[in-house]
N, C-alpha and C positions, 0 to 999 in steps of 0.2 A: 544619242539617241541609240536606242535599240532596235528602233524600226527600219533603220537606214536600207536606204535600196543599194544592190551591189554597184563600183566602180564600173563605167561606162569600159569596153572592150575597142581599141580602133585598131583596127587594118588598113594597110595601106598598100598597093601596089604598085608596080612598075616593070618597064622593061626591062630586059639585063643588057649587055652589050650585043650578044647574037639574036637581038630581039624579042627573046621569049618572056612570058608575062611572068613575076614571081611576085612572093611577097616582100616588101621591101622593110614593115617594121609589124607588129603585131606585140600590141600590149597597151598598156595604161597610157591618156594624153599627157603631151607634156604641160598643158594649159586646162591643168583643173584650179577652180578656185573656189573657195568657201566665205561665208559671212558669219562672222564670231557671233555677232548678234543674233545672230537669227539660227540657231542649232539645225544641222538636217535640209539647208538651203545651199546646193553645190552646182557652181555651172561648170561644165564640162565641153570648153570650147577643142573642136574636131580638127576643123579645116579653114582655111579660108583661101578665097583667089583676089588678087588684086587688079585682072581685068575682066575686059568682056569684050570678045572672050576670051578666056585663061587659055593659057599653054599649058598641057597634058603634064608636062614635066617639070613643071615649075615647082620651086623649092619650097619644101613646107615651112610656111612662116608663122604658124599659128601663135609658137610662144610669145610674139613680138604683139599679138593683137590686145588693145587695152579699148576695155567700154563695148556699147551693146550693137554700134553700128558697125557694117562691114567696111571696106576700103573706099574711096571713092570709084565706080563700076566695077565693084567686086559684090563677093560673099562671103558671109559665115554660115559654120554647120555649128551647130552649140545642144548641146540638152543639158536641160534644166530639172532639179531633184527640188520640189515643194514641198518642204514639210505643212502641217496644217495652221492657219493662223490664230495667234491668239485669240481669244474673244475679248480681251480689253483693248479698247480703244487706243490708249493711249500704249499700250505695249504695241499693237501692227501699228501703232504711228512710228515709233521708235525702231520696229523692226524694218519698215519701207524706207526710211529714212539710213539707214544705216546700207540696206540693199544697194540704193540709187547711189548714196554718198561713195561705197568703194568699187562697185559694179558696173553702175548707167551714166557716169557721170557727162556722157554726151548725150543722152534720152531728154527731148524737152519735156517739162513738167510745168502745167499750168494747173495746179489739184485746188478744183473750187470747196468751201465750207459745205460739208455733208457730203462726198465724194469720198471715194475708197481713196486711199493715201498711195497706192500704187498707181495711179492713174498717169500716163504719158503718151508719148508720140514719137515716132522716127521717120526719115525720108527713107522709107525702106516698105518693099513687098515681100512680106514675112508668110512663111508657110510654116504652119504649127500643125504638128502630129502627134497626137495624144498616145502613150505608148503607154500607161501605168495608171491606174488611179481616176481621179476626176477633178476636173478644176471648173470655176466658175469663170467665163470669157466675161468680162464686164466693160460695155463701152457709156457714151452718154446717153443714152435714151433705154438700152434696154438690156438684158446679160441673157445669158444662154450655159447651161452646162454642159459643160465635152467630158467623154468619157474614152477609155483606150479602144483606137481602130479611127475616131472623128479625125476631122483635118479642118482646121480653120484658116481662112487665105484673110489674114491682116493688110489695108491696104492703107497704110500710112494715118491709119484714125488715131484716136484719143482711146484708150485704154488701159484692162488694169487684168491683174491676172487673182485670182482669189481661191482659195484651199479653202474648202469649207467642211470636206469629207470628212476629217478627223484621222485620217490617213496620210502616207506622203505620195504625192503624184509624182509622175515621170512623164515629160514633154518634150520633144524633138523641136528645134527649129531650124529654118534653115531664111537666112535673113539678108537680102538682094538688095543694092542699091536703088535707089527711082529716082524720080525726080516731081 
């Protein structure tokens, strides 16, 4: 895909043995995932916590992360690059099936006839921050277009994301385990 977005740079800080703040890591995340059946769809998992409150010096465990949801009482920070949706409904269905079977096996899905095939829900509070492009947030009863700078607070509701813009979009998510 020629209009692919640039990779995400991850910078991680820490305090050294003398208590002075330093950069521990600077480069790509060790947890970048692609969906082969959906060219341009990239999930960059950046950090996760395994408890609340979390120890500030907890080791990096993002490479161990599987699925969409954070660990119990934890969080996950990820950035997703979402290519434009296929206009063919069958191709869209195949793209969504590939995305969920390879990336989001733990998301609860009950797609009803006529619904967007990406509908799902998680037991999380999600802060969704649009970074680039535009996406349509689809809910059971309505939808809204989000553009760079917009923020959506998703509270465990059934939802899907559609890129109808014809251009790649980038969105950041902070997922927080919830009841």
